[in-house]
C-alpha positions in Angstrom: 43.7 27.7 -7.7 46.7 26.1 -8.9 45.7 22.8 -7.6 42.6 22.9 -10.0 45.0 23.3 -12.9 46.7 20.1 -12.7 45.3 16.5 -13.9 44.2 15.4 -10.3 42.4 18.8 -10.1 40.7 18.6 -13.3 39.7 15.1 -12.9 38.0 16.1 -9.4 36.0 18.8 -10.7 34.9 16.5 -13.7 33.5 13.9 -11.0 31.9 16.3 -8.8 30.1 17.8 -11.5 29.1 14.5 -13.1 28.0 13.3 -9.8 26.1 16.3 -9.2 23.9 16.1 -12.7 23.1 12.2 -11.8 22.1 12.7 -8.5 20.1 15.9 -9.7 18.6 14.1 -12.5 17.5 11.2 -10.1 16.0 13.1 -7.6 14.1 15.2 -10.4 12.7 12.0 -11.9 11.7 10.8 -8.6 9.8 13.7 -8.4 8.1 13.3 -11.5 7.2 9.9 -10.6 5.6 11.4 -7.5 3.6 13.6 -9.6 2.3 11.0 -11.9 1.1 8.7 -9.0 -0.7 12.1 -7.7 -2.5 12.3 -10.9 -3.4 8.8 -11.2 -4.8 8.7 -7.8 -6.5 11.9 -8.5 -8.2 10.6 -11.9 -9.3 7.3 -10.5 -11.3 9.5 -7.2 -12.8 11.4 -10.0 -13.7 8.4 -12.6 -15.2 6.5 -9.4 -17.8 9.5 -9.1 -19.0 8.8 -12.5 -21.7 6.4 -13.7 -20.8 2.8 -14.0 -20.1 1.6 -17.5 -23.2 -0.8 -18.2 -22.2 -1.5 -22.3 -19.2 -1.7 -24.4 -18.0 -1.3 -27.8 -15.2 -0.9 -30.0 -15.5 2.9 -30.3 -14.1 3.2 -26.4 -11.1 4.1 -25.7 -9.0 3.1 -22.5 -7.9 6.7 -21.7 -11.5 7.6 -21.8 -12.7 5.2 -19.2 -9.8 4.1 -16.9 -11.0 3.9 -13.5 -14.3 3.8 -14.1 -16.6 1.3 -12.3 -18.3 -1.5 -14.5 -21.2 -3.4 -14.0 -22.3 -5.9 -16.9 -24.2 -9.1 -17.5 -22.9 -11.9 -19.4 -20.8 -14.9 -19.3 -17.3 -15.8 -18.5 -15.3 -18.1 -20.8 -13.7 -20.4 -18.5 -12.1 -22.7 -21.2 -9.6 -19.9 -22.3 -8.1 -18.5 -19.5 -4.7 -16.8 -19.2 -2.2 -16.7 -16.3 -0.3 -13.1 -16.3 3.1 -14.6 -14.7 5.2 -13.1 -12.0 2.4 -11.6 -9.9 3.4 -11.5 -6.2 1.3 -11.6 -3.3 2.3 -11.4 0.5 5.8 -12.2 -1.1 4.9 -15.2 -2.6 5.1 -15.8 -6.3 2.1 -16.5 -8.6 -0.4 -15.6 -11.3 -3.2 -13.4 -11.9 -6.2 -15.2 -13.9 -7.4 -13.1 -16.7 -10.4 -14.6 -17.8 -12.8 -13.4 -21.1 -16.1 -12.2 -20.2 -18.8 -11.9 -23.0 -21.5 -9.3 -22.4 -25.1 -9.8 -23.1 -26.0 -9.0 -26.8 -22.0 -8.6 -27.8 -19.9 -10.8 -29.6 -16.7 -9.2 -28.5 -15.1 -10.0 -24.7 -13.9 -8.0 -21.9 -10.6 -9.0 -20.1 -11.4 -9.6 -16.4 -8.7 -9.9 -13.8 -10.2 -12.3 -11.5 -7.4 -12.0 -8.6 -4.4 -13.8 -7.6 -3.5 -17.4 -7.5 -0.1 -19.2 -6.2 1.9 -21.5 -8.1 4.1 -24.6 -6.2 7.3 -23.8 -8.3 6.9 -26.1 -11.2 6.1 -24.3 -14.3 4.5 -27.2 -16.1 2.1 -27.9 -12.8 -0.7 -25.2 -13.6 -3.1 -24.1 -10.8 -6.3 -25.0 -10.4 -8.8 -22.1 -11.0 -12.1 -21.8 -9.2 -15.2 -20.3 -11.3 -16.4 -16.7 -10.4 -19.0 -16.5 -7.5 -21.1 -14.6 -9.4 -21.2 -16.3 -13.0 -23.3 -13.9 -15.1 -22.8 -10.8 -13.3 -19.5 -8.6 -13.4 -18.4 -5.5 -11.0 -15.4 -4.2 -11.1 -13.1 -1.0 -12.2 -11.6 -0.8 -15.7 -7.6 -0.3 -15.7 -5.1 -0.4 -18.1 -2.2 -2.4 -17.5 1.5 -1.1 -18.1 3.8 -3.6 -19.9 6.9 -2.6 -17.5 10.0 -3.5 -18.6 8.9 -7.0 -20.3 10.6 -8.2 -23.2 10.0 -10.7 -25.8 6.7 -12.2 -26.5 4.0 -11.9 -24.4 3.2 -15.6 -24.6 5.2 -18.6 -23.6 5.3 -20.6 -26.9 5.9 -24.1 -25.3 6.8 -25.6 -22.1 9.2 -28.2 -21.3 7.9 -31.8 -21.1 10.2 -34.7 -19.8 11.4 -37.2 -22.5 13.1 -40.3 -20.8 14.6 -41.7 -24.3 18.2 -40.3 -23.6 20.2 -42.5 -21.2 17.2 -42.8 -18.9 18.0 -39.4 -17.5 15.8 -37.7 -20.0 16.0 -33.8 -21.8 13.7 -30.9 -22.2 11.7 -30.9 -25.2 8.9 -28.6 -26.2 5.2 -28.6 -27.2 2.5 -26.1 -27.2 0.8 -24.8 -24.1 -2.3 -25.9 -22.8 -5.0 -24.0 -21.5 -4.7 -21.8 -19.2 -2.1 -20.1 -21.3 1.0 -18.1 -19.3 1.5 -14.5 -20.3 4.5 -12.6 -19.3 2.4 -9.3 -19.9 -0.9 -8.3 -21.6 -0.9 -7.8 -25.2 -4.4 -7.8 -26.8 -3.7 -9.1 -30.4 -2.0 -12.1 -28.9 -5.0 -12.5 -26.6 -7.4 -11.8 -29.6 -5.5 -14.4 -31.7 -6.0 -17.2 -29.1 -9.5 -16.3 -28.2 -10.4 -16.0 -32.0 -12.4 -12.7 -31.0 -11.6 -9.0 -30.8 -11.7 -7.7 -27.2 -14.3 -4.7 -27.0 -11.8 -2.2 -25.1 -7.9 -2.5 -24.8 -8.0 -2.7 -20.8 -8.6 -5.1 -18.0 -11.5 -5.0 -15.7 -10.5 -5.6 -12.1 -13.4 -7.6 -10.3 -14.8 -6.6 -7.1 -13.5 -8.5 -4.1 -16.4 -11.1 -3.4 -16.7 -12.1 -7.2 -13.4 -13.7 -7.8 -14.0 -17.2 -6.8 -12.0 -17.4 -3.9 -9.0 -16.0 -5.8 -7.0 -13.2 -3.8 -7.4 -9.6 -4.5 -4.3 -8.2 -5.4 -4.6 -4.8 -7.2 -3.9 -1.3 -6.2 -4.4 2.0 -8.3 -0.6 2.4 -8.0 2.2 0.0 -6.6 3.8 2.8 -4.5 2.1 5.8 -3.5 3.6 9.3 -4.3 5.3 9.5 -0.6 7.5 6.6 -1.2 8.9 8.5 -4.3 9.3 11.6 -2.1 11.6 10.0 0.0 13.9 8.7 -3.0 14.3 12.1 -3.9 15.3 13.2 -0.9 17.9 10.5 -0.6 19.2 11.6 -4.1 19.3 15.2 -3.0 21.0 14.2 0.5 23.9 12.6 -1.7 23.9 15.5 -4.2 24.4 17.9 -1.1 27.0 15.4 0.6 29.1 15.2 -2.5 29.2 19.0 -2.8 30.4 19.4 0.8 32.8 16.8 0.6 34.2 18.6 -2.8 34.5 22.0 -0.4 36.0 20.5 2.7 38.8 18.5 0.7 39.5 21.2 -1.8 39.1 24.5 0.3 38.7 24.0 4.1 41.4 21.1 4.3 43.5 22.9 2.3 43.3 25.9 4.3 43.8 24.4 7.7 46.9 22.6 6.4 
């Protein structure tokens, strides 16, 4: 035990304890994430057995209707569409098209995720967006998109334009975006300000396949299932055990044989 009274021994103990604590916390966090994913999948399964929503009003809360099926008659507003940025489909970058939908007999709108569309790498070159194949009918699933790790404003305030007034090389200037507008994340206040209407519910309906006008269906209830988090948890706990074994070997078994 004299070894642990030295400076090196104290540092070894502190480093080991810190690593054990870190790996334990990370492993438990992954177990919590797995439980959260199981809960989300169970909520979707339960909501899918309920009757479809055929009307909306401002009294509805997204927590009460998440994953419910939706069946509405109304009209899309193609003049004010949004492009949700940084959406990946089969390892290709692009956007998810968010279109306001006005149910019959309502002044408010529902946001509809009509699917994914790619871009050619030029941020100023907006993609062509086809109309929905079912113009006046909407069928889909109500979702509650997460903001994720996005920071800053939801809406890009300007887009770069090329000005050749300086030495023939040009310089980047800014101007207001033209429709469709690019969003970094779903922000209902920003969207309401641009549409000049209030959304009926703070959620997004993901349109069923076959209704999206040749856009790619790109939605899953959870991005990664619980099994992936169990795998990560196993890795963290395995590293925890490895640290403990290494500490015991270096400080007891190796010392004993020497």
